[in-house]
N, CA, C, O and the ligand as a Tripos MOL2 file, in Angstrom:
@<TRIPOS>MOLECULE
protein
  249   247    63     0     0
PROTEIN
NO_CHARGES

@<TRIPOS>ATOM
      1 N          -3.9490   23.3340    7.7020 N.3       1 MET1
      2 CA         -3.7100   22.5340    8.9140 C.3       1 MET1
      3 C          -2.5850   23.1700    9.7230 C.2       1 MET1
      4 O          -1.5080   23.4490    9.1970 O.2       1 MET1
      5 N          -2.8380   23.3850   10.9570 N.am      2 ALA2
      6 CA         -1.8280   24.0350   11.7920 C.3       2 ALA2
      7 C          -1.0620   22.9950   12.6030 C.2       2 ALA2
      8 O          -1.6060   21.9790   13.0340 O.2       2 ALA2
      9 N           0.1870   23.2840   12.7880 N.am      3 VAL3
     10 CA          1.0140   22.3890   13.5900 C.3       3 VAL3
     11 C           0.9600   22.8550   15.0340 C.2       3 VAL3
     12 O           1.3750   23.9660   15.3650 O.2       3 VAL3
     13 N           0.4480   21.9980   15.8690 N.am      4 MET4
     14 CA          0.3200   22.3580   17.2700 C.3       4 MET4
     15 C           1.5140   21.8190   18.0430 C.2       4 MET4
     16 O           1.7120   20.6110   18.1630 O.2       4 MET4
     17 N           2.2970   22.7480   18.5570 N.am      5 GLU5
     18 CA          3.4500   22.3000   19.3380 C.3       5 GLU5
     19 C           3.0070   21.9240   20.7400 C.2       5 GLU5
     20 O           2.0820   22.5040   21.3090 O.2       5 GLU5
     21 N           3.6860   20.9530   21.2610 N.am      6 GLY6
     22 CA          3.3750   20.5350   22.6240 C.3       6 GLY6
     23 C           2.0510   19.8040   22.7110 C.2       6 GLY6
     24 O           1.4580   19.6780   23.7820 O.2       6 GLY6
     25 N           1.6070   19.3310   21.5810 N.am      7 CYS7
     26 CA          0.3430   18.6050   21.5880 C.3       7 CYS7
     27 C           0.5430   17.2900   20.8630 C.2       7 CYS7
     28 O           0.0030   17.0750   19.7780 O.2       7 CYS7
     29 N           1.3100   16.4280   21.4630 N.am      8 GLU8
     30 CA          1.6120   15.1640   20.8100 C.3       8 GLU8
     31 C           0.7080   14.0540   21.3040 C.2       8 GLU8
     32 O           1.1480   12.9170   21.4780 O.2       8 GLU8
     33 N          -0.4880   14.3620   21.5170 N.am      9 GLY9
     34 CA         -1.4060   13.3610   22.0310 C.3       9 GLY9
     35 C          -1.6290   12.2470   21.0330 C.2       9 GLY9
     36 O          -0.6890   11.5660   20.6240 O.2       9 GLY9
     37 N          -2.8310   12.0730   20.6580 N.am     10 SER10
     38 CA         -3.1420   10.9940   19.7290 C.3      10 SER10
     39 C          -3.3560   11.5350   18.3180 C.2      10 SER10
     40 O          -3.6410   10.7860   17.3840 O.2      10 SER10
     41 N          -3.2130   12.8360   18.1900 N.am     11 SER11
     42 CA         -3.4730   13.4260   16.8850 C.3      11 SER11
     43 C          -2.3960   13.0330   15.8960 C.2      11 SER11
     44 O          -1.2140   12.9810   16.2350 O.2      11 SER11
     45 N          -2.8030   12.7630   14.7050 N.am     12 LYS12
     46 CA         -1.8510   12.4080   13.6660 C.3      12 LYS12
     47 C          -1.5450   13.6540   12.8380 C.2      12 LYS12
     48 O          -2.2770   14.0030   11.9110 O.2      12 LYS12
     49 N          -0.4770   14.2920   13.1870 N.am     13 THR13
     50 CA         -0.0980   15.4810   12.4540 C.3      13 THR13
     51 C           1.1120   15.1660   11.5970 C.2      13 THR13
     52 O           2.2050   14.9150   12.1050 O.2      13 THR13
     53 N           0.9060   15.1820   10.3200 N.am     14 MET14
     54 CA          2.0200   14.8910    9.4310 C.3      14 MET14
     55 C           2.8060   16.1630    9.1810 C.2      14 MET14
     56 O           2.2470   17.2430    8.9890 O.2      14 MET14
     57 N           4.1080   16.0020    9.1900 N.am     15 VAL15
     58 CA          4.9870   17.1400    9.0090 C.3      15 VAL15
     59 C           5.7890   16.9460    7.7310 C.2      15 VAL15
     60 O           6.3080   15.8660    7.4490 O.2      15 VAL15
     61 N           5.8690   18.0240    6.9760 N.am     16 LEU16
     62 CA          6.6430   17.9490    5.7520 C.3      16 LEU16
     63 C           8.1080   18.2270    6.0770 C.2      16 LEU16
     64 O           8.4620   19.3050    6.5540 O.2      16 LEU16
     65 N           8.9440   17.2350    5.8080 N.am     17 GLU17
     66 CA         10.3640   17.3800    6.1140 C.3      17 GLU17
     67 C          11.1840   17.1730    4.8480 C.2      17 GLU17
     68 O          10.7650   16.5050    3.9030 O.2      17 GLU17
     69 N          12.3470   17.7630    4.8710 N.am     18 GLU18
     70 CA         13.2400   17.5690    3.7380 C.3      18 GLU18
     71 C          14.2700   16.5110    4.0890 C.2      18 GLU18
     72 O          14.9700   16.5990    5.0970 O.2      18 GLU18
     73 N          14.3400   15.5280    3.2420 N.am     19 ARG19
     74 CA         15.3200   14.4610    3.4340 C.3      19 ARG19
     75 C          16.2600   14.4750    2.2440 C.2      19 ARG19
     76 O          15.8740   14.7960    1.1200 O.2      19 ARG19
     77 N          17.4950   14.1200    2.5200 N.am     20 ILE20
     78 CA         18.4740   14.0710    1.4530 C.3      20 ILE20
     79 C          18.4050   12.7160    0.7670 C.2      20 ILE20
     80 O          18.4710   11.6700    1.4120 O.2      20 ILE20
     81 N          18.2740   12.7570   -0.5370 N.am     21 CYS21
     82 CA         18.2420   11.5250   -1.2970 C.3      21 CYS21
     83 C          19.6410   10.9060   -1.3030 C.2      21 CYS21
     84 O          20.6140   11.5720   -1.6560 O.2      21 CYS21
     85 N          19.7390    9.6380   -0.9130 N.am     22 PRO22
     86 CA         21.0460    8.9640   -0.8880 C.3      22 PRO22
     87 C          21.5780    8.6740   -2.2770 C.2      22 PRO22
     88 O          22.7600    8.3750   -2.4400 O.2      22 PRO22
     89 N          20.7400    8.7580   -3.2520 N.am     23 GLU23
     90 CA         21.1640    8.4430   -4.6170 C.3      23 GLU23
     91 C          21.7530    9.6530   -5.3220 C.2      23 GLU23
     92 O          22.8260    9.5710   -5.9190 O.2      23 GLU23
     93 N          21.0480   10.7770   -5.2510 N.am     24 CYS24
     94 CA         21.4970   11.9400   -6.0120 C.3      24 CYS24
     95 C          21.8200   13.1400   -5.1250 C.2      24 CYS24
     96 O          22.3510   14.1400   -5.6070 O.2      24 CYS24
     97 N          21.5050   13.0480   -3.8350 N.am     25 GLY25
     98 CA         21.8630   14.1330   -2.9280 C.3      25 GLY25
     99 C          20.9020   15.3010   -2.9190 C.2      25 GLY25
    100 O          21.1500   16.3080   -2.2550 O.2      25 GLY25
    101 N          19.8280   15.1810   -3.6350 N.am     26 LYS26
    102 CA         18.8500   16.2640   -3.6400 C.3      26 LYS26
    103 C          17.9470   16.1880   -2.4260 C.2      26 LYS26
    104 O          17.7860   15.1430   -1.7960 O.2      26 LYS26
    105 N          17.3650   17.3350   -2.1250 N.am     27 GLU27
    106 CA         16.4300   17.3580   -1.0120 C.3      27 GLU27
    107 C          15.0530   16.9580   -1.5170 C.2      27 GLU27
    108 O          14.5580   17.4740   -2.5190 O.2      27 GLU27
    109 N          14.4600   16.0380   -0.8040 N.am     28 VAL28
    110 CA         13.1350   15.5620   -1.1800 C.3      28 VAL28
    111 C          12.1960   15.8220   -0.0150 C.2      28 VAL28
    112 O          12.5130   15.5230    1.1360 O.2      28 VAL28
    113 N          11.0540   16.3740   -0.3260 N.am     29 GLU29
    114 CA         10.0850   16.6260    0.7310 C.3      29 GLU29
    115 C           9.2630   15.3790    0.9800 C.2      29 GLU29
    116 O           8.6340   14.8350    0.0730 O.2      29 GLU29
    117 N           9.2810   14.9420    2.2100 N.am     30 VAL30
    118 CA          8.5260   13.7480    2.5690 C.3      30 VAL30
    119 C           7.6460   14.0720    3.7630 C.2      30 VAL30
    120 O           7.9860   14.8960    4.6130 O.2      30 VAL30
    121 N           6.5350   13.4180    3.7990 N.am     31 TYR31
    122 CA          5.6530   13.5930    4.9480 C.3      31 TYR31
    123 C           6.0890   12.6420    6.0470 C.2      31 TYR31
    124 O           6.2550   11.4420    5.8310 O.2      31 TYR31
    125 N           6.2660   13.2040    7.2140 N.am     32 THR32
    126 CA          6.6820   12.3740    8.3370 C.3      32 THR32
    127 C           5.6710   12.4890    9.4700 C.2      32 THR32
    128 O           4.9500   13.4770    9.6140 O.2      32 THR32
    129 N           5.6600   11.4570   10.2380 N.am     33 LEU33
    130 CA          4.7780   11.4340   11.3940 C.3      33 LEU33
    131 C           5.6340   11.0270   12.5830 C.2      33 LEU33
    132 O           6.0480    9.8740   12.7100 O.2      33 LEU33
    133 N           5.8850   11.9800   13.4320 N.am     34 ARG34
    134 CA          6.7480   11.7450   14.5940 C.3      34 ARG34
    135 C           8.0990   11.1820   14.1960 C.2      34 ARG34
    136 O           8.6010   10.2410   14.8120 O.2      34 ARG34
    137 N           8.6680   11.7520   13.1840 N.am     35 GLY35
    138 CA         10.0210   11.3630   12.8010 C.3      35 GLY35
    139 C          10.0840   10.2080   11.8230 C.2      35 GLY35
    140 O          11.1530    9.8970   11.2970 O.2      35 GLY35
    141 N           8.9620    9.5760   11.5770 N.am     36 ARG36
    142 CA          8.9650    8.4690   10.6220 C.3      36 ARG36
    143 C           8.3060    8.9280    9.3250 C.2      36 ARG36
    144 O           7.4140    9.7760    9.3110 O.2      36 ARG36
    145 N           8.7750    8.3450    8.2660 N.am     37 ILE37
    146 CA          8.1750    8.6700    6.9830 C.3      37 ILE37
    147 C           6.7760    8.0680    6.9330 C.2      37 ILE37
    148 O           6.5840    6.8670    7.1210 O.2      37 ILE37
    149 N           5.8240    8.9280    6.6780 N.am     38 ALA38
    150 CA          4.4330    8.4830    6.7280 C.3      38 ALA38
    151 C           3.9120    8.0450    5.3660 C.2      38 ALA38
    152 O           3.0210    7.2020    5.2620 O.2      38 ALA38
    153 N           4.4900    8.6360    4.3280 N.am     39 GLU39
    154 CA          4.0280    8.2730    2.9880 C.3      39 GLU39
    155 C           5.2210    8.1020    2.0710 C.2      39 GLU39
    156 O           6.2540    8.7530    2.2290 O.2      39 GLU39
    157 N           5.0540    7.2150    1.1140 N.am     40 ASP40
    158 CA          6.1160    7.0490    0.1370 C.3      40 ASP40
    159 C           6.3450    8.3690   -0.5940 C.2      40 ASP40
    160 O           5.4040    9.0700   -0.9660 O.2      40 ASP40
    161 N           7.6140    8.6830   -0.7850 N.am     41 ALA41
    162 CA          7.9430    9.9060   -1.5140 C.3      41 ALA41
    163 C           9.0310    9.5690   -2.5280 C.2      41 ALA41
    164 O          10.0720    9.0120   -2.1800 O.2      41 ALA41
    165 N           8.7760    9.9100   -3.7620 N.am     42 ALA42
    166 CA          9.7320    9.5840   -4.8130 C.3      42 ALA42
    167 C          10.5790   10.8000   -5.1670 C.2      42 ALA42
    168 O          10.0910   11.9260   -5.2550 O.2      42 ALA42
    169 N          11.8460   10.5340   -5.3640 N.am     43 CYS43
    170 CA         12.7570   11.5790   -5.7920 C.3      43 CYS43
    171 C          12.7320   11.6680   -7.3160 C.2      43 CYS43
    172 O          12.2470   10.7740   -8.0090 O.2      43 CYS43
    173 N          13.2670   12.7710   -7.8040 N.am     44 GLU44
    174 CA         13.3020   12.9420   -9.2580 C.3      44 GLU44
    175 C          14.0990   11.8300   -9.9340 C.2      44 GLU44
    176 O          13.8020   11.4340  -11.0610 O.2      44 GLU44
    177 N          15.1050   11.3390   -9.2370 N.am     45 CYS45
    178 CA         15.9810   10.3400   -9.8360 C.3      45 CYS45
    179 C          15.3560    8.9490   -9.8170 C.2      45 CYS45
    180 O          15.8760    8.0150  -10.4280 O.2      45 CYS45
    181 N          14.2570    8.8250   -9.1230 N.am     46 GLY46
    182 CA         13.5980    7.5400   -9.0930 C.3      46 GLY46
    183 C          13.7050    6.8340   -7.7500 C.2      46 GLY46
    184 O          13.0240    5.8390   -7.5030 O.2      46 GLY46
    185 N          14.5640    7.3570   -6.8880 N.am     47 TYR47
    186 CA         14.6780    6.7580   -5.5640 C.3      47 TYR47
    187 C          13.3930    7.0180   -4.7820 C.2      47 TYR47
    188 O          12.8170    8.1040   -4.8490 O.2      47 TYR47
    189 N          12.9700    6.0290   -4.0610 N.am     48 VAL48
    190 CA         11.7320    6.1760   -3.3060 C.3      48 VAL48
    191 C          12.0100    6.0520   -1.8170 C.2      48 VAL48
    192 O          12.5880    5.0720   -1.3470 O.2      48 VAL48
    193 N          11.5830    7.0690   -1.0980 N.am     49 PHE49
    194 CA         11.6410    6.9850    0.3550 C.3      49 PHE49
    195 C          10.4260    6.1800    0.7940 C.2      49 PHE49
    196 O           9.2850    6.6210    0.6560 O.2      49 PHE49
    197 N          10.6880    5.0180    1.3130 N.am     50 LYS50
    198 CA          9.5880    4.1480    1.7010 C.3      50 LYS50
    199 C           8.9840    4.5860    3.0270 C.2      50 LYS50
    200 O           9.6830    4.9830    3.9600 O.2      50 LYS50
    201 N           7.6880    4.5000    3.0740 N.am     51 ALA51
    202 CA          7.0100    4.8070    4.3280 C.3      51 ALA51
    203 C           7.4220    3.7830    5.3750 C.2      51 ALA51
    204 O           7.4920    2.5830    5.1090 O.2      51 ALA51
    205 N           7.6890    4.2880    6.5620 N.am     52 GLN52
    206 CA          8.1160    3.4030    7.6350 C.3      52 GLN52
    207 C           6.9390    3.0950    8.5410 C.2      52 GLN52
    208 O           6.1910    3.9790    8.9580 O.2      52 GLN52
    209 N           6.8060    1.8310    8.8270 N.am     53 GLU53
    210 CA          5.6900    1.4400    9.6760 C.3      53 GLU53
    211 C           5.9830    1.7810   11.1240 C.2      53 GLU53
    212 O           7.1060    1.6630   11.6130 O.2      53 GLU53
    213 N           4.9510    2.1950   11.7670 N.am     54 GLN54
    214 CA          5.1090    2.4750   13.1860 C.3      54 GLN54
    215 C           4.9610    1.1920   13.9680 C.2      54 GLN54
    216 O           4.1860    0.3040   13.6130 O.2      54 GLN54
    217 N           5.7100    1.1190   15.0180 N.am     55 ILE55
    218 CA          5.6140   -0.0760   15.8510 C.3      55 ILE55
    219 C           4.4270    0.0960   16.7820 C.2      55 ILE55
    220 O           4.4060    0.9810   17.6370 O.2      55 ILE55
    221 N           3.4560   -0.7560   16.6010 N.am     56 PRO56
    222 CA          2.2630   -0.6290   17.4390 C.3      56 PRO56
    223 C           2.5420   -1.0590   18.8760 C.2      56 PRO56
    224 O           2.9850   -2.1770   19.1370 O.2      56 PRO56
    225 N           2.2770   -0.1640   19.7720 N.am     57 ARG57
    226 CA          2.4770   -0.5150   21.1700 C.3      57 ARG57
    227 C           1.2750   -1.3210   21.6690 C.2      57 ARG57
    228 O           1.3890   -2.1840   22.5400 O.2      57 ARG57
    229 N           0.1600   -1.0130   21.1000 N.am     58 SER58
    230 CA         -1.0540   -1.7580   21.4490 C.3      58 SER58
    231 C          -2.0910   -1.4380   20.3960 C.2      58 SER58
    232 O          -1.9380   -0.4940   19.6210 O.2      58 SER58
    233 N          -3.0990   -2.1970   20.3760 N.am     59 PHE59
    234 CA         -4.1370   -1.9300   19.4020 C.3      59 PHE59
    235 C          -4.9280   -0.6970   19.8310 C.2      59 PHE59
    236 O          -5.3830   -0.5760   20.9690 O.2      59 PHE59
    237 N          -5.0660    0.1890   18.8890 N.am     60 ASP60
    238 CA         -5.8000    1.3990   19.2060 C.3      60 ASP60
    239 C          -7.2960    1.1100   19.2500 C.2      60 ASP60
    240 O          -7.8570    0.4370   18.3850 O.2      60 ASP60
    241 N          -7.8800    1.6180   20.2390 N.am     61 LYS61
    242 CA         -9.3400    1.4880   20.3290 C.3      61 LYS61
    243 C          -9.9430    2.8710   20.2290 C.2      61 LYS61
    244 O          -9.5770    3.7930   20.9570 O.2      61 LYS61
    245 N         -10.8480    2.9820   19.3350 N.am     62 LYS62
    246 CA        -11.4480    4.2980   19.1780 C.3      62 LYS62
    247 C         -12.6810    4.4370   20.0700 C.2      62 LYS62
    248 O         -13.3250    5.4860   20.0730 O.2      62 LYS62
    249 ZN         17.3660   11.3520   -5.9210 Zn       63 ZN63
@<TRIPOS>BOND
     1     1     2 1
     2     2     3 1
     3     3     4 2
     4     3     5 am
     5     5     6 1
     6     6     7 1
     7     7     8 2
     8     7     9 am
     9     9    10 1
    10    10    11 1
    11    11    12 2
    12    11    13 am
    13    13    14 1
    14    14    15 1
    15    15    16 2
    16    15    17 am
    17    17    18 1
    18    18    19 1
    19    19    20 2
    20    19    21 am
    21    21    22 1
    22    22    23 1
    23    23    24 2
    24    23    25 am
    25    25    26 1
    26    26    27 1
    27    27    28 2
    28    27    29 am
    29    29    30 1
    30    30    31 1
    31    31    32 2
    32    31    33 am
    33    33    34 1
    34    34    35 1
    35    35    36 2
    36    35    37 am
    37    37    38 1
    38    38    39 1
    39    39    40 2
    40    39    41 am
    41    41    42 1
    42    42    43 1
    43    43    44 2
    44    43    45 am
    45    45    46 1
    46    46    47 1
    47    47    48 2
    48    47    49 am
    49    49    50 1
    50    50    51 1
    51    51    52 2
    52    51    53 am
    53    53    54 1
    54    54    55 1
    55    55    56 2
    56    55    57 am
    57    57    58 1
    58    58    59 1
    59    59    60 2
    60    59    61 am
    61    61    62 1
    62    62    63 1
    63    63    64 2
    64    63    65 am
    65    65    66 1
    66    66    67 1
    67    67    68 2
    68    67    69 am
    69    69    70 1
    70    70    71 1
    71    71    72 2
    72    71    73 am
    73    73    74 1
    74    74    75 1
    75    75    76 2
    76    75    77 am
    77    77    78 1
    78    78    79 1
    79    79    80 2
    80    79    81 am
    81    81    82 1
    82    82    83 1
    83    83    84 2
    84    83    85 am
    85    85    86 1
    86    86    87 1
    87    87    88 2
    88    87    89 am
    89    89    90 1
    90    90    91 1
    91    91    92 2
    92    91    93 am
    93    93    94 1
    94    94    95 1
    95    95    96 2
    96    95    97 am
    97    97    98 1
    98    98    99 1
    99    99   100 2
   100    99   101 am
   101   101   102 1
   102   102   103 1
   103   103   104 2
   104   103   105 am
   105   105   106 1
   106   106   107 1
   107   107   108 2
   108   107   109 am
   109   109   110 1
   110   110   111 1
   111   111   112 2
   112   111   113 am
   113   113   114 1
   114   114   115 1
   115   115   116 2
   116   115   117 am
   117   117   118 1
   118   118   119 1
   119   119   120 2
   120   119   121 am
   121   121   122 1
   122   122   123 1
   123   123   124 2
   124   123   125 am
   125   125   126 1
   126   126   127 1
   127   127   128 2
   128   127   129 am
   129   129   130 1
   130   130   131 1
   131   131   132 2
   132   131   133 am
   133   133   134 1
   134   134   135 1
   135   135   136 2
   136   135   137 am
   137   137   138 1
   138   138   139 1
   139   139   140 2
   140   139   141 am
   141   141   142 1
   142   142   143 1
   143   143   144 2
   144   143   145 am
   145   145   146 1
   146   146   147 1
   147   147   148 2
   148   147   149 am
   149   149   150 1
   150   150   151 1
   151   151   152 2
   152   151   153 am
   153   153   154 1
   154   154   155 1
   155   155   156 2
   156   155   157 am
   157   157   158 1
   158   158   159 1
   159   159   160 2
   160   159   161 am
   161   161   162 1
   162   162   163 1
   163   163   164 2
   164   163   165 am
   165   165   166 1
   166   166   167 1
   167   167   168 2
   168   167   169 am
   169   169   170 1
   170   170   171 1
   171   171   172 2
   172   171   173 am
   173   173   174 1
   174   174   175 1
   175   175   176 2
   176   175   177 am
   177   177   178 1
   178   178   179 1
   179   179   180 2
   180   179   181 am
   181   181   182 1
   182   182   183 1
   183   183   184 2
   184   183   185 am
   185   185   186 1
   186   186   187 1
   187   187   188 2
   188   187   189 am
   189   189   190 1
   190   190   191 1
   191   191   192 2
   192   191   193 am
   193   193   194 1
   194   194   195 1
   195   195   196 2
   196   195   197 am
   197   197   198 1
   198   198   199 1
   199   199   200 2
   200   199   201 am
   201   201   202 1
   202   202   203 1
   203   203   204 2
   204   203   205 am
   205   205   206 1
   206   206   207 1
   207   207   208 2
   208   207   209 am
   209   209   210 1
   210   210   211 1
   211   211   212 2
   212   211   213 am
   213   213   214 1
   214   214   215 1
   215   215   216 2
   216   215   217 am
   217   217   218 1
   218   218   219 1
   219   219   220 2
   220   219   221 am
   221   221   222 1
   222   222   223 1
   223   223   224 2
   224   223   225 am
   225   225   226 1
   226   226   227 1
   227   227   228 2
   228   227   229 am
   229   229   230 1
   230   230   231 1
   231   231   232 2
   232   231   233 am
   233   233   234 1
   234   234   235 1
   235   235   236 2
   236   235   237 am
   237   237   238 1
   238   238   239 1
   239   239   240 2
   240   239   241 am
   241   241   242 1
   242   242   243 1
   243   243   244 2
   244   243   245 am
   245   245   246 1
   246   246   247 1
   247   247   248 2
@<TRIPOS>SUBSTRUCTURE
     1 MET1         2 RESIDUE 1 A MET
     2 ALA2         6 RESIDUE 1 A ALA
     3 VAL3        10 RESIDUE 1 A VAL
     4 MET4        14 RESIDUE 1 A MET
     5 GLU5        18 RESIDUE 1 A GLU
     6 GLY6        22 RESIDUE 1 A GLY
     7 CYS7        26 RESIDUE 1 A CYS
     8 GLU8        30 RESIDUE 1 A GLU
     9 GLY9        34 RESIDUE 1 A GLY
    10 SER10       38 RESIDUE 1 A SER
    11 SER11       42 RESIDUE 1 A SER
    12 LYS12       46 RESIDUE 1 A LYS
    13 THR13       50 RESIDUE 1 A THR
    14 MET14       54 RESIDUE 1 A MET
    15 VAL15       58 RESIDUE 1 A VAL
    16 LEU16       62 RESIDUE 1 A LEU
    17 GLU17       66 RESIDUE 1 A GLU
    18 GLU18       70 RESIDUE 1 A GLU
    19 ARG19       74 RESIDUE 1 A ARG
    20 ILE20       78 RESIDUE 1 A ILE
    21 CYS21       82 RESIDUE 1 A CYS
    22 PRO22       86 RESIDUE 1 A PRO
    23 GLU23       90 RESIDUE 1 A GLU
    24 CYS24       94 RESIDUE 1 A CYS
    25 GLY25       98 RESIDUE 1 A GLY
    26 LYS26      102 RESIDUE 1 A LYS
    27 GLU27      106 RESIDUE 1 A GLU
    28 VAL28      110 RESIDUE 1 A VAL
    29 GLU29      114 RESIDUE 1 A GLU
    30 VAL30      118 RESIDUE 1 A VAL
    31 TYR31      122 RESIDUE 1 A TYR
    32 THR32      126 RESIDUE 1 A THR
    33 LEU33      130 RESIDUE 1 A LEU
    34 ARG34      134 RESIDUE 1 A ARG
    35 GLY35      138 RESIDUE 1 A GLY
    36 ARG36      142 RESIDUE 1 A ARG
    37 ILE37      146 RESIDUE 1 A ILE
    38 ALA38      150 RESIDUE 1 A ALA
    39 GLU39      154 RESIDUE 1 A GLU
    40 ASP40      158 RESIDUE 1 A ASP
    41 ALA41      162 RESIDUE 1 A ALA
    42 ALA42      166 RESIDUE 1 A ALA
    43 CYS43      170 RESIDUE 1 A CYS
    44 GLU44      174 RESIDUE 1 A GLU
    45 CYS45      178 RESIDUE 1 A CYS
    46 GLY46      182 RESIDUE 1 A GLY
    47 TYR47      186 RESIDUE 1 A TYR
    48 VAL48      190 RESIDUE 1 A VAL
    49 PHE49      194 RESIDUE 1 A PHE
    50 LYS50      198 RESIDUE 1 A LYS
    51 ALA51      202 RESIDUE 1 A ALA
    52 GLN52      206 RESIDUE 1 A GLN
    53 GLU53      210 RESIDUE 1 A GLU
    54 GLN54      214 RESIDUE 1 A GLN
    55 ILE55      218 RESIDUE 1 A ILE
    56 PRO56      222 RESIDUE 1 A PRO
    57 ARG57      226 RESIDUE 1 A ARG
    58 SER58      230 RESIDUE 1 A SER
    59 PHE59      234 RESIDUE 1 A PHE
    60 ASP60      238 RESIDUE 1 A ASP
    61 LYS61      242 RESIDUE 1 A LYS
    62 LYS62      246 RESIDUE 1 A LYS
    63 ZN63       249 GROUP 0 **** ****
């Protein structure tokens, strides 16, 4: 899957980002979608980065 820059339309492109675990300070790779955590990601120490819900601006119609 390629990351298309400048193409922030309606495509859902998840980006793998490194976040620092607040518990142990390790870097944890989490999938993010436009800056929000898209999927739960667990650290080795057991801390879980919870997926953050996006605020729906309106109901999407396909
Ligand atoms: Zn940790």
